N, C-alpha and C positions, 0 to 999 in steps of 0.2 A: 595902250593899245596891245601892247605886248601881253599885257595880263589878259586882256579881252580874247586874244588869239589863243592864248595858253588855255583859257577857260573853255572856249569853244571847241578847242581841239580835244580837251578833256571830255566834253559833253558828247561829242561826236564819237570818240573812242568808247565811252561808256554806253552810249546808245547801240554802237555796232557790238559791243561785248554782249549787251542783252538780247540783241536780235540773234547774234551767232548762238549764244547759249540757249535761247529760247527754241531756236531750230534744231540745235543738236542735242540739248539736255533736257529742256523743259518737257518736250512730248514723251521721251522715255521715261522721265519721272513720273509724269502724269499717268502714263499707261502702267507703271509699277504700282502707283497708288491706288488706280482704279482696280487692277488685279488684287490687290491687298484688301480693298474694300469688298470686292466680290467675294474673296476668300472669307472673310470676317462674316459677312452676310450668311454665306453658305454654312459656315461653322455654327452661327447662331440658329440657323433653321435646323440643322442636325441636332443641335443641343435641345431645342424645342421638341422634336421629334423623339429624341431619346428621353426627354422628360415626360412626354405623353405616353410612351412605351412603358417606362418604369411605372408610371400611375396606373396604366391598365394591368400590368402585370401584378401591382400589389393588390389592385381590386380582384383580379382573378385569384390570386393567392387567399385573399381574405374569404372569397366564397368557397374555395377548395377547402380551406380550414374549417369554415363552419360546416360545411357538409361532413367532413370527417368527424367532427365533434358530435354531429347528429347522429351519424352512423354508430359512432361508439356508444352514444346514450341509447340508441335503439338496442344494440347488441348486449348491453349491460342489463337493460330491461328485459330482454328475452332470456338472459341467463338467469335472472332473478326469478322469472316465471317458470323456467325449466326447473330450476332449484326447488321451488315451491311444488311443482308437480312431482318431481322425484321423492321429495320429503313427504307428500301426501300418499305416494304409491307405497313408500317404504313403510309409512305408519299404517296403511290399510293391510299390507302383507303381515305386518307384526301382529295386528289385530285378529287376522285370520289364523295365523299360528297360535296365538293365544286361544281362540276359540277351539281350535282343533286340539290343543293340548288339554283344555279344560273338558271337551268331550271325551277325550280318550281317558282322562283321569276319572270322569264320572263313570265310564263304562268299567273301568278297573275297579272302582269302589263298588259299584253295583255287582260285579262279578265276585269281588272278595266278600261282600255281604251275602250274596247267594250262596257262596261256598261255606261261609260261617253259618248261615241257616241250616244248610244240608248237615254240616258237622253237628251242630246243636241238636237238630231233629234225632240224627242218628244216636247222638250221646243220650238224649232223653228216652229214646225208644230203647236203647240198650238198658239205661237204668230202670225203666219201667218193666221191661222183661226180667231184669234181675230181681226187681222187687216182687214181681207176681211169681216168679219162680220160688222165691223163699217162702212167700205166703203159702203157695200150693204145697210145698214140701213140709211145713209146720202145720198148716191148716189149724190155726188157733182161733181165738176169738178177735172180733173187731178191734179190741183195745190193742191187742197184741200185734195185730195186722198193722194198725197205725204206727206202732212204736218201730216195726221192722222197716217201713217205708221212710220214716224220720231218720232212723239210723243209716240207710242206704243213701239217703240225701245229704246227711252230715257227711259221710264218707266221701261223696263226690265233691262237695264243697271244699273238703280239705286237700284234695288232689289238685 
């Protein structure tokens, strides 16, 4: 019986210890565990929100990057078109300048040709007058006249 009393006392003591510990420590431990669970749930919710925000920002970044690439492509195409336009403009200016130079050259050539014709006419007139003057001074026969004209022409060719 002694053993039974000891066993009973131990069981009652254990039960009292469990009750006292339950009242004093079990509720605070459960409260701490509940707070920890709530904090973990809150952290998980914030992590999910952060993950969604990161995904949204990545999508927004992708759209902005695509828009930047498109704008760059458009600007490059505009620059190419502007370069072609400037190139055509320069070519047309060069053609116009070339036509102007050719026209001026033609005018210069025509002017020089006219001067040469006038000079030639003056020289022929001078030669003719000289030939006529010699013919009139000598007043020979037609054969002699012809020889004089040929001689004057030969002289002029040698000059």
